[in-house]
C-alpha positions as CSV (number, residue, x, y, z in Angstrom):
1,M,-1.7,19.6,12.3
2,L,-0.6,17.0,14.7
3,L,-3.4,14.7,15.0
4,H,-3.3,11.7,17.4
5,I,-5.1,8.7,16.3
6,H,-5.5,5.6,18.1
7,P,-3.3,2.9,16.7
8,V,-5.6,-0.1,17.6
9,N,-8.8,1.4,17.5
10,P,-8.6,4.5,15.2
11,E,-11.3,7.0,15.5
12,E,-13.9,7.2,12.7
13,R,-14.1,10.9,13.0
14,K,-10.2,11.4,12.9
15,I,-9.9,9.1,10.0
16,K,-12.5,11.2,8.0
17,I,-10.5,14.4,8.6
18,V,-7.6,12.8,7.1
19,V,-9.4,11.4,4.0
20,E,-10.9,14.9,3.5
21,C,-7.9,16.3,3.4
22,L,-6.3,13.8,0.9
23,R,-9.3,14.5,-1.3
24,N,-8.5,17.8,-1.5
25,G,-5.2,17.3,-2.6
26,G,-3.3,17.4,1.0
27,I,-0.2,15.6,2.1
28,I,0.2,13.6,5.3
29,I,2.6,11.7,7.2
30,F,1.3,8.6,8.6
31,P,2.3,5.5,10.5
32,T,2.8,1.9,8.8
33,D,4.1,-1.1,10.3
34,T,7.7,0.1,9.5
35,V,9.0,3.5,9.3
36,Y,6.6,6.8,9.0
37,A,5.9,7.9,5.3
38,L,4.7,10.8,3.2
39,G,1.3,10.1,1.5
40,C,-1.3,11.8,-0.9
41,D,-4.1,10.8,-3.0
42,L,-2.7,8.9,-6.0
43,N,-5.4,10.9,-7.9
44,H,-3.8,14.4,-7.2
45,H,-0.6,14.9,-9.5
46,H,0.3,18.1,-7.9
47,A,0.5,16.6,-4.4
48,I,2.7,14.0,-5.9
49,E,4.9,16.6,-7.2
50,K,5.1,18.3,-3.8
51,I,6.3,15.2,-2.2
52,G,8.9,15.3,-4.5
53,R,10.2,18.8,-3.9
54,I,9.9,17.9,0.0
55,K,12.2,15.0,-0.4
56,N,14.1,16.3,-3.4
57,I,13.5,13.6,-5.4
58,N,11.8,13.3,-9.1
59,P,8.3,11.6,-9.1
60,K,9.1,10.7,-12.8
61,T,12.0,8.6,-11.9
62,S,11.8,8.0,-8.1
63,N,10.4,4.7,-6.5
64,Y,7.2,5.7,-4.9
65,S,4.9,3.0,-3.6
66,L,1.0,2.5,-3.7
67,V,-0.3,1.8,-0.2
68,C,-3.3,-0.4,-0.6
69,Y,-5.9,-1.7,2.0
70,D,-5.5,-5.3,0.3
71,L,-4.8,-7.1,-2.9
72,S,-8.3,-6.3,-4.5
73,H,-6.6,-2.9,-6.3
74,L,-4.1,-5.1,-7.6
75,S,-5.4,-5.4,-11.3
76,D,-5.7,-1.9,-11.3
77,F,-2.4,-1.0,-11.5
78,V,-0.1,-4.1,-12.3
79,F,-0.2,-6.8,-14.9
80,S,-1.5,-10.0,-14.0
81,I,0.6,-12.2,-11.7
82,D,0.8,-15.9,-11.7
83,T,-0.9,-18.0,-8.9
84,P,2.3,-18.9,-6.8
85,L,3.4,-15.3,-6.7
86,Y,0.0,-14.3,-5.7
87,R,0.0,-16.7,-3.1
88,V,3.4,-15.4,-1.7
89,M,2.0,-12.0,-1.6
90,K,-1.3,-12.9,0.2
91,K,1.1,-14.8,2.9
92,C,3.1,-11.6,3.2
93,F,0.3,-8.9,3.5
94,P,-0.5,-7.2,5.3
95,G,3.0,-7.1,6.6
96,P,6.4,-5.3,6.2
97,F,7.0,-5.6,2.4
98,T,7.3,-3.5,-0.7
99,F,6.5,-5.8,-3.9
100,I,7.7,-4.5,-6.9
101,L,5.8,-5.5,-10.0
102,K,5.4,-4.6,-13.6
103,A,3.3,-1.6,-14.0
104,N,0.4,-1.6,-16.4
105,N,-0.7,1.6,-18.3
106,N,-2.5,3.2,-15.5
107,V,0.8,3.8,-13.6
108,P,2.7,6.0,-15.9
109,K,-0.5,8.2,-15.9
110,I,-0.3,8.8,-12.2
111,F,3.5,9.6,-12.1
112,K,3.2,11.3,-16.0
113,S,6.2,9.0,-16.4
114,K,7.2,6.1,-18.2
115,K,7.5,3.9,-15.1
116,K,7.6,0.2,-15.7
117,T,7.5,-0.9,-12.4
118,V,5.5,0.0,-9.3
119,G,6.0,-1.0,-5.5
120,I,2.8,-2.5,-3.5
121,R,2.5,-2.0,0.1
122,I,-0.3,-3.2,2.5
123,P,1.4,-2.4,6.0
124,D,0.1,-4.1,9.1
125,N,-1.2,-1.1,10.5
126,N,-4.7,-0.3,11.1
127,I,-4.5,3.6,10.9
128,C,-3.1,3.6,7.3
129,R,-5.3,0.5,6.2
130,L,-8.6,2.5,7.5
131,I,-7.3,5.6,6.0
132,V,-7.0,3.9,2.6
133,K,-10.2,1.9,2.9
134,T,-12.3,5.1,3.7
135,L,-10.6,7.1,1.0
136,G,-11.5,4.4,-1.9
137,N,-8.2,3.9,-3.5
138,P,-4.4,3.5,-2.8
139,I,-2.1,6.4,-1.3
140,T,0.8,7.3,-3.2
141,S,3.7,6.6,-0.2
142,T,7.3,7.3,0.2
143,S,9.3,7.2,3.3
144,I,10.1,10.4,5.3
145,H,13.9,10.0,4.7
146,E,15.4,10.4,1.5
147,L,18.5,8.2,2.5
148,D,18.3,4.4,2.6
149,N,19.8,4.5,6.1
150,I,17.6,3.0,8.8
151,D,19.8,5.2,11.7
152,D,18.4,8.1,10.1
153,Y,14.2,7.4,10.2
154,I,12.6,9.6,12.7
155,S,10.2,7.4,14.7
156,D,8.9,10.0,17.2
157,P,5.8,11.7,15.6
158,E,6.3,14.8,17.6
159,E,9.9,15.1,16.2
160,I,8.6,14.5,12.9
161,Y,5.9,17.0,13.2
162,D,8.6,19.5,14.5
163,K,10.5,18.9,11.1
164,Y,7.8,18.8,8.8
165,E,4.7,20.7,10.1
166,K,5.3,23.7,7.6
167,L,5.6,21.2,4.8
168,V,2.8,19.0,5.2
169,D,-1.0,19.1,6.2
170,I,-1.4,16.5,8.8
171,V,1.2,14.6,10.8
172,I,-0.4,11.5,12.1
173,D,0.7,10.5,15.8
174,G,0.1,6.8,16.0
175,G,2.7,6.1,18.5
176,F,6.6,5.6,17.8
177,G,7.3,4.1,14.4
178,N,10.1,1.6,13.4
179,K,13.4,2.4,12.3
180,K,13.7,-0.6,10.0
181,P,12.2,0.0,6.7
182,S,10.1,-2.7,4.7
183,T,11.8,-5.6,2.8
184,I,11.8,-4.8,-1.0
185,V,10.8,-7.9,-3.0
186,D,11.5,-7.5,-6.9
187,C,9.3,-9.7,-8.9
188,S,9.2,-7.4,-12.1
189,D,11.0,-10.0,-14.0
190,G,8.8,-13.1,-13.2
191,G,11.5,-14.1,-10.3
192,I,11.4,-13.4,-6.7
193,T,14.4,-11.1,-5.4
194,I,15.1,-9.5,-2.1
195,T,16.8,-5.9,-3.3
196,R,16.6,-4.6,0.5
197,Q,16.3,-6.7,3.6
198,G,14.3,-5.0,5.9
199,L,11.9,-5.6,8.5
200,G,10.1,-8.6,6.7
201,K,11.4,-12.1,6.3
202,L,10.7,-14.2,3.2
203,D,12.0,-17.5,4.3
204,G,11.6,-20.0,2.1
205,F,10.8,-18.1,-0.9
206,A,13.8,-15.9,-2.4
């Protein structure tokens, strides 16, 4: 299904359709403030594995992110962070960043792995944030392209649908996406290190 959702004022009825799909173990492609992404409810491990098959990656070793509505879910998935880092994250979110943090014991259970870190995303996008808020828990997410080459990210939702319609349950059309991914900020060792410069600018911190 190709589902058109208004990017500024997402229709509640359509958001509920997406959330019901996720709760039933479905897979969606959704817009963020950077590139379009594959996502599923983190409570459905078979859906996480299916995304891995779609991208030909291993969920146990690959870097998935958790898309959150705000920072209130942080303590559910990561060990406590110090106040200066929290302030940096609060300034950056919502925004085009992925913060890599030291994972607590809940994350290995989600991915059935020995993951020590997890990426946290809070995109500045009304559609995906409302989906997460309505769902009540974060979405497990990864970009729709397996290579880290910004020229290969598909930004046209109709083109995305043509490619993935038989692989996912819903492709959300929230307008053209960006071709530049999020900036990855690794804070898992206590420091602040940019490991991929993307759309977000972290001037004065790293």
